[in-house]
MARMIDO-749159 format. One record per residue: x, y negated, z of N, C-alpha, C in turn; residue in three letters. Coordinates in steps of 0.02 Angstrom, whole numbers, plus 50000, padded with zeros to 5 digits. Example, Ala and Ser with C-alpha at 12.3 -4.5 7.8 and 13.67 -1.06 7.14 Angstrom:
BEGIN
506605028450390506155022550390506605016550390ALA
506425011250354506845005350357506454999850394SER
This chain:
BEGIN
497285130448701496835126948653496725117048666UNK
496975114448638497145108248675496505104548706UNK
496605100448764495845098548800495535093248742UNK
494845091448765494355088248722494845081048738UNK
494725075148681494865069848680494365065248650UNK
494045061148656493675054548610494035052048583UNK
494145053648515494685052748442494405043448464UNK
493925040648447493585036348441493715030548491UNK
493685034348556493965030548622494635029248618UNK
495125034248606495755033448605496075028148540UNK
495865027948493496165022048445495765016148445UNK
495145014448502494765010348517494315009548456UNK
493885012348440493495011848368492605014648390UNK
492135010348359491465013048354491395019048305UNK
491035023548315490905031148310490705028848207UNK
490555021648210490355018548121491065018148097UNK
491765018248126492155013748106492205016948014UNK
492535011548004492715013347920493495015847915UNK
493605018547854494155021947844494655016247845UNK
494735010547832495085003547840495175000547897UNK
494775003247937494785001148026495215005548061UNK
494855013448036495405017348064496255018548059UNK
496285015347992497125012947959497225008248005UNK
497015002948012497164998148032497424999148113UNK
496754999748176496845003348216497445009348226UNK
497575013848192498205017048215498925014048192UNK
498795011148120499465007048130499795002948207UNK
499204999048226499234992748290499574998048328UNK
499215002648369499255006948408499985012248408UNK
500085014548352500565018748361501245012748340UNK
501185005548326501665001948334501835000248390UNK
501224999248445501444998348523501645002748566UNK
501435010048537501485016948593502245020248551UNK
502355016848512503135022148487503525022248550UNK
503725028348572504265029248617504825024348616UNK
505115024048549505975019548586505685013448577UNK
504965008548603505015004648615504705003048673UNK
504775009448721504715010548811505455012148836UNK
505525009148898505995011548948506035020048946UNK
506645022848971506625029848979506345035349033UNK
506185031549068505745032749123504925034249094UNK
504755030249053504315031249037504095034848977UNK
504615035548948504675041148889503985044748907UNK
504335050748949503625056548944503085053048951UNK
502745050148980501785047148970501775045448918UNK
502445041348890502135035648824502115042348764UNK
502575048448773502435051448711501685055848715UNK
501735056748766500945059948758500265054948752UNK
500515048648761499875042848741500055043948663UNK
500685044548641500915042848563500525048948512UNK
500655055748560500495062548529499815060248527UNK
499165058648563498465056648571498215052148507UNK
498645048848512498535041648455498595046948379UNK
499135050248360499105052848316498775059648283UNK
498565062348329498045067848329497425062348325UNK
497425057548359496615055248340496615053448269UNK
497075050048246497225046548180497115052748139UNK
497355059748151497465063548077496635067648087UNK
496285067848137495775070348112495245064748107UNK
495255060348125494835054548091494975052048029UNK
495635052148018495785049247931495585056047872UNK
495405060947919495135068347853494465067147870UNK
494245066847796493445068147793493145071947831UNK
493205078747806493085085547848493255086247912UNK
493685084047925494145085447990493455079348037UNK
493225073548023492835070448049492245073248037UNK
491935075947999491245075447986491035081748060UNK
491705086548055491715091848084491555089448173UNK
492155085548198492125083248242491385078848258UNK
491175074848206490545069848214490025075448248UNK
489815081848203489465084448238489535088848268UNK
490025094348294490195096748343490535095448405UNK
490715089348397491075087048445491585091548487UNK
491525092848556492365097848572492295104848531UNK
491925105648519491995110348486491945112348417UNK
492175106648394492455104948310492845110848280UNK
493455110248328494165114948323493775122848292UNK
493225123348304492885132548307493015134448241UNK
493375141248226493365142148163493675140448108UNK
494305135748137494765133348113495455135348130UNK
495755135948080496645134648086497105129148090UNK
496805124948158496915119648168497665118448195UNK
498155117148143498955115048155499175108048164UNK
498655103748164498895095648179498865092948240UNK
498715095048285498675091448359499225091748379UNK
499285083648379500185079548413500435076748352UNK
500245080648291500835077848232500365075048173UNK
500725072148128500605068748088500795070348020UNK
500125071547974500545074247894500895071347838UNK
501155071347821501775067747772501135066447730UNK
500775069247700500305066847652499865060847664UNK
499515061847718499175058247764499545049847761UNK
500255050747781500525045447774500595043347711UNK
500795044547668500545043347577500065038847563UNK
499425043047592498845040547582498565033747585UNK
498755033847668498855028147717499235022847671UNK
499795023547643500185018247634500445018947546UNK
500165021547528500045021147433500685023047414UNK
501005027347472501525030147429501575037247407UNK
502315040247385502245046547369502595049547431UNK
502315058047457502515057847484503315060647521UNK
503545057347451504525057247470504765052647509UNK
504185049447540504415043747584504695044047644UNK
504235053547671504485056547730504955060547721UNK
505305061047669505885065247646506345066747698UNK
506405071147749507115072247777507015067647832UNK
506835061447820506955056947871506455056447935UNK
506065060247931505625060747993505365052948022UNK
505045052448067504965047148089505245041548085UNK
505685040848072506395035248070506225032148001UNK
506125036347959505925031747891505355030347900UNK
504895032947918503895030547904504155025247947UNK
504375023248019504115017148049504565013948016UNK
505355015347960505465007847922505105005847884UNK
504645008647863504215008947796503895003947813UNK
503395005847858502875004047896503034996147930UNK
503434996747950503574990348016504244985648003UNK
504824987947957505244985647923505834988147962UNK
506434984647980506794985448057506644987148100UNK
506084986048123506004986448211506234990848251UNK
506144998548205506465003148239507015006048212UNK
507285003348167507745005748123508455003648134UNK
508514995448137508964991348148509294988748065UNK
508724989348015508934989147943508414990447899UNK
508544984647865507834986347803507774989647768UNK
507304990547746507214997447711507264993847648UNK
507434999147596507824993647545507084997947460UNK
506994990147433506404993247386506694993447323UNK
506404999447293506585000047227507175005147231UNK
507315008547274507875014247275508035016247339UNK
508415021247352508255025347402508455022647454UNK
508405024747534508665022447583509075022847600UNK
509645019347617510195021447637510255025547727UNK
510615031047753510535035747820510535027647878UNK
509995029747909510025025647985510595026448031UNK
510795022948062511075024748134510365026648181UNK
510665029248233510095030848289510035025348328UNK
509595024248357509275018848406509665020448459UNK
509775010748472510175010048534509805012948594UNK
510015016448667509455017648730509855011648782UNK
509205011248822509515007448877509315009648944UNK
509745008648983509635010449065509985003649108UNK
509585004449155509835000249205510265003249281UNK
510715002249295511255006349343511214998749391UNK
510855004149451511194998649510511875001549554UNK
512354995349579512854996149578513154995049652UNK
513184998049710513214992249784513974988949777UNK
513804981749800514324980049821515014981349816UNK
515074986549860515714987949892515884992449815UNK
515474994649780515735000049728515804992649665UNK
515734989649642515904983449609516524981249632UNK
516404978849711517094977349724517964979149731UNK
517694986549749518364991249751518594994949680UNK
517904995349638518114997649568518185006549588UNK
518065011149535518195015749535517855020249457UNK
517525025649513517055029749442516455031249490UNK
515785030849434515225034749448514815037949426UNK
514675041849446514185049049397513635046149398UNK
513335045149335512755044149318512245048849271UNK
511685051049293511215054949244510635050949203UNK
510655052049157509955045649099509725052049038UNK
509025050249047508835053548972508725051848911UNK
508905054048864508865049448783508495055648740UNK
508615052248683508155055448616508585058948584UNK
508635064448557508965069948514508345072148450UNK
508875071848412508505074348354507975084248370UNK
507615084948343507435090148365507725097348319UNK
508005100948371508535106248331507925111748276UNK
507225112048314506825115248284506655114448196UNK
506535107548200506185106348136506775099348102UNK
507525099048120507735094848092507595087948094UNK
507285084348129506875078948141506415077948086UNK
506225082348059505545081348007504945080748050UNK
504875083748082504205082548141503745090148110UNK
504075092448058503685098148032503795104648026UNK
503315110648033503745117948022503025121047982UNK
503175122047937502715123747890502235120447874UNK
501505122747881501065117347843500815113647926UNK
501145113647982500845109648032501425107148067UNK
501185102948120501705101448188502335105248191UNK
502575101648216503215106148239503065107048342UNK
502935113348359502825115448409503425112348457UNK
503875111448456504505109748491504665104048528UNK
504275097448469504225091048445503545085248473UNK
503085090648462502295087848433502575083248376UNK
502945085348340502835081248271503075073648285UNK
503395073048338503805066648351504565068848302UNK
504915074248303505375074048260506005072648307UNK
505955072348367506495071648414506035074048478UNK
506755076048533506425078548597506845073748641UNK
506845075748717507255073648746507565077848787UNK
508155074248795508875077248831509255075748894UNK
509445077848940509565075249010510495074448969UNK
510685070749001511445069549000511805066449056UNK
512295068049080512675068249128513485063749112UNK
513565058749131514165055149115514715053049188UNK
515235050049166515485047549230515675041149218UNK
515445034249243515445026549230516085023649258UNK
516715023449220517335018149262517165011449271UNK
516875009849331516715004149339517164997949335UNK
517004992349276517334990049234517784984449287UNK
518354981849249518584977749329518264971049310UNK
518064968949281517594961949265517054962649281UNK
516654966949323516094968949337515744963849384UNK
514994961749345514704956749379514034958749383UNK
513524954549430512874955649405512514954349337UNK
512084957549328511864956349258512034958749199UNK
512974960449218513284962349133512964966949110UNK
513014969649036512774976048996513544979148974UNK
513514984648982514114987948977513844992248915UNK
514074992948856513944997948800514395004448801UNK
514255011148796514365015348790514465018748719UNK
514725018548670514765019348607514475027648604UNK
514215030248564513815034448535513655037948578UNK
513185037148627512685038348681511795037548682UNK
511755033648636511135033948612510895038648562UNK
510365036848550509835042448508510155042348458UNK
509875048448413510075053048369510095049348296UNK
510435048448256510145045748176510695048148126UNK
510305049148065510885051748016511505048348015UNK
511565043948009512165040348020512545038348071UNK
512445042048116512585044348194512165040548238UNK
512395043548302512055041048364512105033848359UNK
511525031248398511455023448427512075023348500UNK
512075018748530512475015948585512095016848652UNK
512125017648704511965017448771512055011148788UNK
511615006648814511635000148838511535000248918UNK
512134998948968511795000249023511974993549076UNK
511484989849074511274984849138511544986549182UNK
512054981249212512214983649286511954977749335UNK
511474980449380511404977949438511734979449513UNK
512064973349527512544973949602511894971049656UNK
511934974649700511714974149760512114973849816UNK
511754972049874512254970549950512194977449969UNK
512654979250002512724984950044512754983950118UNK
512804989550163512844989150232513434984950267UNK
514304985050207514624981050225514624972950187UNK
514464973750140514744967450069514074965050056UNK
514064957050064513674953550040513884946849980UNK
513604945249916513654941249882513624935949896UNK
513984931449904513714923649907514054918849854UNK
513414915449838513794912249755514014914249710UNK
514504910749688514784913249602515424917949612UNK
515314924049613515894929549646516094931349728UNK
516024924949744516224928049828515634931549849UNK
516294935349906516074941149927516074940549990UNK
515814942950064515464941550126515744948150146UNK
516024948250202516084955950242516194955250311UNK
515954957850362516134957750431516854964550428UNK
517394960050483517914965250501517714964850602UNK
517814970650604517744970750685518414973150735UNK
518524969750765519024970650813518874971050894UNK
519374974350928519154971950998519294965651039UNK
518904964151079518984956251115519734955351117UNK
519904959551146520904959951188521034957551130UNK
521144959051061521504959250983521774949950985UNK
521224946451010521284939750999521874936451049UNK
522114940751090522444938951147523254937451102UNK
523494939051034523874938951022523834938950954UNK
524214936750908524134938450850524024946250821UNK
523454947250753523294953150735522944955350665UNK
523324961150640523124961250586522704966250576UNK
522354964250522521824972950487521844974550405UNK
521864978950375521914981150330520964980850285UNK
521034977650245520404977850206520474981250130UNK
519904984750120520074987950022519784982849991UNK
520194981649936520074977149892520124981749814UNK
519884977849777520134981849682520914982049691UNK
521224988549660521714992349658522274993449733UNK
521814992549804522044994949859522054992149903UNK
522474988449939522394986850041522434980350023UNK
522224974850059522514969050059522564969550145UNK
522814963250171522984962950245522864956950254UNK
522524957350317522234948950326522474948950411UNK
522854940850428522904940850495522404936450529UNK
522394938850577521934937050616522224932350684UNK
522284926150683522844922250720522464922850792UNK
522864923250848522844923650924522214916350939UNK
521574918250979521174914950999520754914550925UNK
520674916950914520254915450855519394919050894UNK
518924915150864518244915850886517824920650852UNK
517454922750856516754928450864516414922550804UNK
516434925150730516124923350697516614916350632UNK
517304915250666517734912350622517834916950550UNK
517854912650508517834915950425518694913250426UNK
519024919350385519234922050362519404920550279UNK
519944919150224519724918650148520434923350137UNK
520254927850074520734929750063520474928149983UNK
520944924449948521044921749885520814925449821UNK
520504926049779520244930249720520364937649726UNK
520104937549774519844945349804519154947349785UNK
518734943049770517994944849765517954946649677UNK
517314945849673517094948849606517304943249545UNK
517214946049467517474942649429516974936749416UNK
517224931749402516494926249383516614927449310UNK
515934923549300515564922449218516094917649174UNK
516204913749229516714907849188517504908049169UNK
517454915349213518444917549213518514917849287UNK
519054918349304519234919649360519124925249419UNK
519314924749492518774928149519518694923149585UNK
518184927149619517954924349687518474926649744UNK
518104924549799518634925249880518134930849890UNK
518694935149937518404939849990518354934850044UNK
517734932950098517704930350152517554932750206UNK
518184936850256517964938950308517734936750355UNK
517174940250411516934938150469517174938750522UNK
517494935350566517754941450627517154942350677UNK
517034949250695516624951750747516894954750802UNK
516474955050866517054959450905516644964350920UNK
516994969950950516674977250946516994978651002UNK
516724983051055517024988551091517104994851075UNK
517694999951114517835005651062517095012251104UNK
516815014851052516245020151076516445024251124UNK
517225023651140517335029951193517695027351234UNK
517545021951261517795021251341517925024451394UNK
518315022351433518435028451500518065021851542UNK
518095027051613517865023851672518245018151685UNK
518815019651689519155013851719519005008151661UNK
519135009251590519035003051547518294997951551UNK
517895004451600517155000451595517224996551662UNK
517774999351730517514997551772518124989451768UNK
518524988851743518854981951706518304978751672UNK
517974980351633517654975151586517134972851648UNK
516684977051682516354973451735516644970651794UNK
517344969951803517604965151858517774959251795UNK
517814958851759517934952951701517134950251718UNK
516694952851682515994949551683515854944851737UNK
515954949551802515934944451868516344940951886UNK
516824940751842517444936151869517274929351807UNK
517214930751762517184926251695516524920051691UNK
516574914851677515914912451655515504916251609UNK
514934914451581514524914651523514854913751459UNK
514864915251404515114915851358514554915151299UNK
514284910551263513654906051220513844904951170UNK
513574906551103513764902451033513104903150988UNK
513084900650931512734900850887511944901850915UNK
511434905350896510764902750904510784904750988UNK
511134907351047511224906751100511734901051127UNK
511294898351193511524891551201511484890251292UNK
512104890151300512124891451381512194884051419UNK
511994886051473511974877951524511374872851529UNK
510954876051470510334871251443509284877551487UNK
509224870351509508474874551529507954877451459UNK
508264873351421508004873051355507234873451348UNK
506704877251315506044874651338505564880351371UNK
506044883151405505504886251447505294894651415UNK
505504895251363505134901651325505774907651347UNK
505494913651350506114919251355505714923851295UNK
506404927951299506094934451244505594937351267UNK
505054938951309504514941151342503784938451322UNK
503984931551311503414926551293503594919451337UNK
502904915351345503144910551396503034910751469UNK
503554907151490503604909251571502784905051595UNK
């Protein structure tokens, strides 16, 4: 048995609401809570809300059912073969909108919403005075986060997403026999999980929308498309700077700058070799032209490498001894925020002196 709900509260009506007020409230809420108007991540909760709205309308728009509900409350279903919970009766649609029941023929909810709200949900105008042409399925939308490293280097990315497909049990009509289709709850569609492998575009940039043909929602004239909005975010290695420039650290040992040295860095299509001249200081920047991200106005930004010094993780005791000797015989080196040779303000890391 379905959980009891206050149908008047669901539609935002008083118990004395007229038939016209019920119709208007339902039209407004059905438009607001139709699942196709909400992100895929919210679809499950939205579908439950939509079913509750449909159930409330089905009961309150039927004079006999409404009388039983008003008299018996939570027990109004007893003694009835109630088939419509969560579904919508095509005959009631015809009564609501002054048309024949054929307006729902084979088209399910897509045809109904096209007639009720124009082309908001179907993408095409409903023809007047003649049969409607088959409608293409609605486009689905999703947002995908790509790390800056993925965007810079390219490759493939496995993605899982959820889309709406025509209910196989009822063929999209939302009805089975005299009642709502139990497989889709009268919606004419169900959700399905899909997995794809996205090839990261060569010209990828933050905010870009990629259209994947035929991966949207089902429709009589074929499925819609999947629109992926790509959000490029910094990662542990790469940072976006300006319009297409990418900044990354490269670590070398301190003794590597005693002579010219080179490092290989990953770029789109392979690797690039960066030359680090002898005497390079920590924090110094090296620029690889045209190896950054694609710019909206055309061309590519640069890959900016920042030199950092690092010590091997597995030094021997002899190496450690050499470093200690170097520390004892060398002057302190300070840079950046750390300034040497000045008493400063007298504040240390532990607080005020």
